[in-house]
Structures are given as structure tokens and as C-alpha cells.
Biotite code that builds the C-alpha atoms (Angstrom):
import biotite.structure as struc

atoms = struc.array([
    struc.Atom([-223.374, -81.724, -55.635], chain_id="A", res_id=1, res_name="UNK", atom_name="CA", element="C"),
    struc.Atom([-221.555, -84.841, -54.667], chain_id="A", res_id=2, res_name="UNK", atom_name="CA", element="C"),
    struc.Atom([-218.895, -84.117, -57.285], chain_id="A", res_id=3, res_name="UNK", atom_name="CA", element="C"),
    struc.Atom([-218.165, -80.748, -55.621], chain_id="A", res_id=4, res_name="UNK", atom_name="CA", element="C"),
    struc.Atom([-217.573, -82.593, -52.332], chain_id="A", res_id=5, res_name="UNK", atom_name="CA", element="C"),
    struc.Atom([-215.145, -84.926, -54.137], chain_id="A", res_id=6, res_name="UNK", atom_name="CA", element="C"),
    struc.Atom([-213.256, -81.807, -55.228], chain_id="A", res_id=7, res_name="UNK", atom_name="CA", element="C"),
    struc.Atom([-213.170, -80.618, -51.591], chain_id="A", res_id=8, res_name="UNK", atom_name="CA", element="C"),
    struc.Atom([-211.944, -84.033, -50.439], chain_id="A", res_id=9, res_name="UNK", atom_name="CA", element="C"),
    struc.Atom([-209.080, -83.798, -52.941], chain_id="A", res_id=10, res_name="UNK", atom_name="CA", element="C"),
    struc.Atom([-208.209, -80.412, -51.390], chain_id="A", res_id=11, res_name="UNK", atom_name="CA", element="C"),
    struc.Atom([-208.246, -81.899, -47.882], chain_id="A", res_id=12, res_name="UNK", atom_name="CA", element="C"),
    struc.Atom([-205.931, -84.723, -49.042], chain_id="A", res_id=13, res_name="UNK", atom_name="CA", element="C"),
    struc.Atom([-203.633, -82.116, -50.586], chain_id="A", res_id=14, res_name="UNK", atom_name="CA", element="C"),
    struc.Atom([-203.576, -80.209, -47.258], chain_id="A", res_id=15, res_name="UNK", atom_name="CA", element="C"),
    struc.Atom([-202.695, -83.350, -45.313], chain_id="A", res_id=16, res_name="UNK", atom_name="CA", element="C"),
    struc.Atom([-199.967, -84.342, -47.756], chain_id="A", res_id=17, res_name="UNK", atom_name="CA", element="C"),
    struc.Atom([-198.457, -80.861, -47.791], chain_id="A", res_id=18, res_name="UNK", atom_name="CA", element="C"),
    struc.Atom([-198.557, -80.606, -44.021], chain_id="A", res_id=19, res_name="UNK", atom_name="CA", element="C"),
    struc.Atom([-196.912, -84.015, -43.597], chain_id="A", res_id=20, res_name="UNK", atom_name="CA", element="C"),
    struc.Atom([-194.180, -83.096, -46.071], chain_id="A", res_id=21, res_name="UNK", atom_name="CA", element="C"),
    struc.Atom([-193.975, -79.515, -44.748], chain_id="A", res_id=22, res_name="UNK", atom_name="CA", element="C"),
    struc.Atom([-194.073, -78.273, -48.385], chain_id="A", res_id=23, res_name="UNK", atom_name="CA", element="C"),
    struc.Atom([-196.898, -75.969, -49.380], chain_id="A", res_id=24, res_name="UNK", atom_name="CA", element="C"),
    struc.Atom([-195.832, -76.204, -53.035], chain_id="A", res_id=25, res_name="UNK", atom_name="CA", element="C"),
    struc.Atom([-197.038, -79.769, -52.961], chain_id="A", res_id=26, res_name="UNK", atom_name="CA", element="C"),
    struc.Atom([-200.578, -78.556, -52.263], chain_id="A", res_id=27, res_name="UNK", atom_name="CA", element="C"),
    struc.Atom([-200.352, -76.265, -55.298], chain_id="A", res_id=28, res_name="UNK", atom_name="CA", element="C"),
    struc.Atom([-199.177, -79.101, -57.425], chain_id="A", res_id=29, res_name="UNK", atom_name="CA", element="C"),
    struc.Atom([-201.763, -81.636, -56.267], chain_id="A", res_id=30, res_name="UNK", atom_name="CA", element="C"),
    struc.Atom([-204.723, -79.230, -56.595], chain_id="A", res_id=31, res_name="UNK", atom_name="CA", element="C"),
    struc.Atom([-203.460, -77.888, -59.917], chain_id="A", res_id=32, res_name="UNK", atom_name="CA", element="C"),
    struc.Atom([-202.992, -81.322, -61.430], chain_id="A", res_id=33, res_name="UNK", atom_name="CA", element="C"),
    struc.Atom([-206.319, -82.570, -60.140], chain_id="A", res_id=34, res_name="UNK", atom_name="CA", element="C"),
    struc.Atom([-208.050, -79.508, -61.432], chain_id="A", res_id=35, res_name="UNK", atom_name="CA", element="C"),
    struc.Atom([-206.433, -79.561, -64.863], chain_id="A", res_id=36, res_name="UNK", atom_name="CA", element="C"),
    struc.Atom([-207.072, -83.304, -65.357], chain_id="A", res_id=37, res_name="UNK", atom_name="CA", element="C"),
    struc.Atom([-210.730, -82.911, -64.362], chain_id="A", res_id=38, res_name="UNK", atom_name="CA", element="C"),
    struc.Atom([-211.128, -79.919, -66.651], chain_id="A", res_id=39, res_name="UNK", atom_name="CA", element="C"),
    struc.Atom([-209.525, -81.713, -69.577], chain_id="A", res_id=40, res_name="UNK", atom_name="CA", element="C"),
    struc.Atom([-211.692, -84.802, -69.060], chain_id="A", res_id=41, res_name="UNK", atom_name="CA", element="C"),
    struc.Atom([-214.751, -82.564, -68.838], chain_id="A", res_id=42, res_name="UNK", atom_name="CA", element="C"),
    struc.Atom([-213.861, -80.894, -72.131], chain_id="A", res_id=43, res_name="UNK", atom_name="CA", element="C"),
    struc.Atom([-213.236, -84.258, -73.746], chain_id="A", res_id=44, res_name="UNK", atom_name="CA", element="C"),
    struc.Atom([-216.508, -85.763, -72.563], chain_id="A", res_id=45, res_name="UNK", atom_name="CA", element="C"),
    struc.Atom([-218.636, -82.837, -73.776], chain_id="A", res_id=46, res_name="UNK", atom_name="CA", element="C"),
    struc.Atom([-216.850, -82.855, -77.131], chain_id="A", res_id=47, res_name="UNK", atom_name="CA", element="C"),
    struc.Atom([-215.418, -79.327, -76.893], chain_id="A", res_id=48, res_name="UNK", atom_name="CA", element="C"),
    struc.Atom([-212.098, -80.418, -78.368], chain_id="A", res_id=49, res_name="UNK", atom_name="CA", element="C"),
    struc.Atom([-213.514, -82.251, -81.349], chain_id="A", res_id=50, res_name="UNK", atom_name="CA", element="C"),
    struc.Atom([-213.569, -80.771, -84.847], chain_id="A", res_id=51, res_name="UNK", atom_name="CA", element="C"),
    struc.Atom([-216.823, -79.700, -86.515], chain_id="A", res_id=52, res_name="UNK", atom_name="CA", element="C"),
    struc.Atom([-217.168, -82.759, -88.700], chain_id="A", res_id=53, res_name="UNK", atom_name="CA", element="C"),
    struc.Atom([-216.825, -85.133, -85.775], chain_id="A", res_id=54, res_name="UNK", atom_name="CA", element="C"),
    struc.Atom([-219.292, -83.133, -83.689], chain_id="A", res_id=55, res_name="UNK", atom_name="CA", element="C"),
    struc.Atom([-221.860, -83.202, -86.497], chain_id="A", res_id=56, res_name="UNK", atom_name="CA", element="C"),
    struc.Atom([-221.560, -86.966, -86.906], chain_id="A", res_id=57, res_name="UNK", atom_name="CA", element="C"),
    struc.Atom([-221.841, -87.499, -83.163], chain_id="A", res_id=58, res_name="UNK", atom_name="CA", element="C"),
    struc.Atom([-224.908, -85.315, -82.838], chain_id="A", res_id=59, res_name="UNK", atom_name="CA", element="C"),
    struc.Atom([-226.680, -87.096, -85.692], chain_id="A", res_id=60, res_name="UNK", atom_name="CA", element="C"),
    struc.Atom([-225.969, -90.609, -84.465], chain_id="A", res_id=61, res_name="UNK", atom_name="CA", element="C"),
    struc.Atom([-226.289, -90.421, -80.710], chain_id="A", res_id=62, res_name="UNK", atom_name="CA", element="C"),
    struc.Atom([-229.573, -90.947, -78.898], chain_id="A", res_id=63, res_name="UNK", atom_name="CA", element="C"),
    struc.Atom([-231.013, -88.481, -76.462], chain_id="A", res_id=64, res_name="UNK", atom_name="CA", element="C"),
    struc.Atom([-230.193, -90.534, -73.373], chain_id="A", res_id=65, res_name="UNK", atom_name="CA", element="C"),
    struc.Atom([-226.536, -90.815, -74.311], chain_id="A", res_id=66, res_name="UNK", atom_name="CA", element="C"),
    struc.Atom([-226.280, -87.041, -74.717], chain_id="A", res_id=67, res_name="UNK", atom_name="CA", element="C"),
    struc.Atom([-227.845, -86.506, -71.292], chain_id="A", res_id=68, res_name="UNK", atom_name="CA", element="C"),
    struc.Atom([-225.389, -88.916, -69.609], chain_id="A", res_id=69, res_name="UNK", atom_name="CA", element="C"),
    struc.Atom([-222.435, -87.322, -71.423], chain_id="A", res_id=70, res_name="UNK", atom_name="CA", element="C"),
    struc.Atom([-223.441, -83.781, -70.356], chain_id="A", res_id=71, res_name="UNK", atom_name="CA", element="C"),
    struc.Atom([-224.085, -84.883, -66.801], chain_id="A", res_id=72, res_name="UNK", atom_name="CA", element="C"),
    struc.Atom([-220.646, -86.560, -66.481], chain_id="A", res_id=73, res_name="UNK", atom_name="CA", element="C"),
    struc.Atom([-219.054, -83.456, -67.982], chain_id="A", res_id=74, res_name="UNK", atom_name="CA", element="C"),
    struc.Atom([-220.800, -81.233, -65.470], chain_id="A", res_id=75, res_name="UNK", atom_name="CA", element="C"),
    struc.Atom([-219.660, -83.475, -62.563], chain_id="A", res_id=76, res_name="UNK", atom_name="CA", element="C"),
    struc.Atom([-216.072, -83.349, -63.755], chain_id="A", res_id=77, res_name="UNK", atom_name="CA", element="C"),
    struc.Atom([-216.323, -79.603, -63.981], chain_id="A", res_id=78, res_name="UNK", atom_name="CA", element="C"),
    struc.Atom([-217.582, -79.448, -60.374], chain_id="A", res_id=79, res_name="UNK", atom_name="CA", element="C"),
    struc.Atom([-214.553, -81.483, -59.263], chain_id="A", res_id=80, res_name="UNK", atom_name="CA", element="C"),
    struc.Atom([-212.232, -79.116, -61.201], chain_id="A", res_id=81, res_name="UNK", atom_name="CA", element="C"),
    struc.Atom([-213.539, -75.766, -60.036], chain_id="A", res_id=82, res_name="UNK", atom_name="CA", element="C"),
    struc.Atom([-212.545, -75.867, -56.318], chain_id="A", res_id=83, res_name="UNK", atom_name="CA", element="C"),
    struc.Atom([-209.178, -77.399, -57.153], chain_id="A", res_id=84, res_name="UNK", atom_name="CA", element="C"),
    struc.Atom([-208.327, -74.734, -59.738], chain_id="A", res_id=85, res_name="UNK", atom_name="CA", element="C"),
    struc.Atom([-209.480, -71.985, -57.357], chain_id="A", res_id=86, res_name="UNK", atom_name="CA", element="C"),
    struc.Atom([-207.251, -73.323, -54.547], chain_id="A", res_id=87, res_name="UNK", atom_name="CA", element="C"),
    struc.Atom([-204.308, -73.802, -56.922], chain_id="A", res_id=88, res_name="UNK", atom_name="CA", element="C"),
    struc.Atom([-204.591, -70.192, -58.129], chain_id="A", res_id=89, res_name="UNK", atom_name="CA", element="C"),
    struc.Atom([-204.905, -68.842, -54.573], chain_id="A", res_id=90, res_name="UNK", atom_name="CA", element="C"),
    struc.Atom([-201.936, -70.894, -53.459], chain_id="A", res_id=91, res_name="UNK", atom_name="CA", element="C"),
    struc.Atom([-199.892, -69.614, -56.372], chain_id="A", res_id=92, res_name="UNK", atom_name="CA", element="C"),
    struc.Atom([-200.646, -65.999, -55.708], chain_id="A", res_id=93, res_name="UNK", atom_name="CA", element="C"),
    struc.Atom([-200.527, -65.940, -51.905], chain_id="A", res_id=94, res_name="UNK", atom_name="CA", element="C"),
    struc.Atom([-198.012, -68.641, -50.990], chain_id="A", res_id=95, res_name="UNK", atom_name="CA", element="C"),
    struc.Atom([-195.729, -69.389, -53.952], chain_id="A", res_id=96, res_name="UNK", atom_name="CA", element="C"),
    struc.Atom([-195.154, -65.813, -55.140], chain_id="A", res_id=97, res_name="UNK", atom_name="CA", element="C"),
])
């Protein structure tokens, strides 16, 4: 749950920056970039972008604890990405367009 709060803190920082610059597009950019980077790192850490051969090798050689840590870090990165992507999409549809 702490990761979700980190995502919300990024949104608050984006609000402060966009208010200080008087540019709402900056909030869209900050939240979008933070969300996409977190989503990409989550996909990389879970192994979603690896080919089948690499996934098979990794699954056969890694120990159970490593898999648990990898999945937990991926879930935390996803929890950071979700609120940022939602805010970026809402900003795009209601403010930018």
C-alpha cells in the first residue's frame, strides 16, 4: 500500500509544479512519464517482455525466494503506475483536449 501512496505523492508533486509554472500540460507530462516508466519497469521485473526461452531458463534456475521478491517489486511498481496513468488519461481528456 505504501507504493500506492508514492504514486499519489508523485501526483501531488506534479500538481505543485504545474501550478507554479501555470501550465496544466506539465502535470499531464509528469504523471504520464512517471506512469509509463513505472509500468515498463514492472513489466521488465516480472519478465513479461522476455522471450519464451529466457523465461524457461529463469524459471528453472531461480529459487523460490527470488521469485517472490521479483513479483513483489513488480506489484509495487504497478501500484505506483496505476494512479499516475489514471491522472494522465483524465488530464488528457478533460484538460488537454
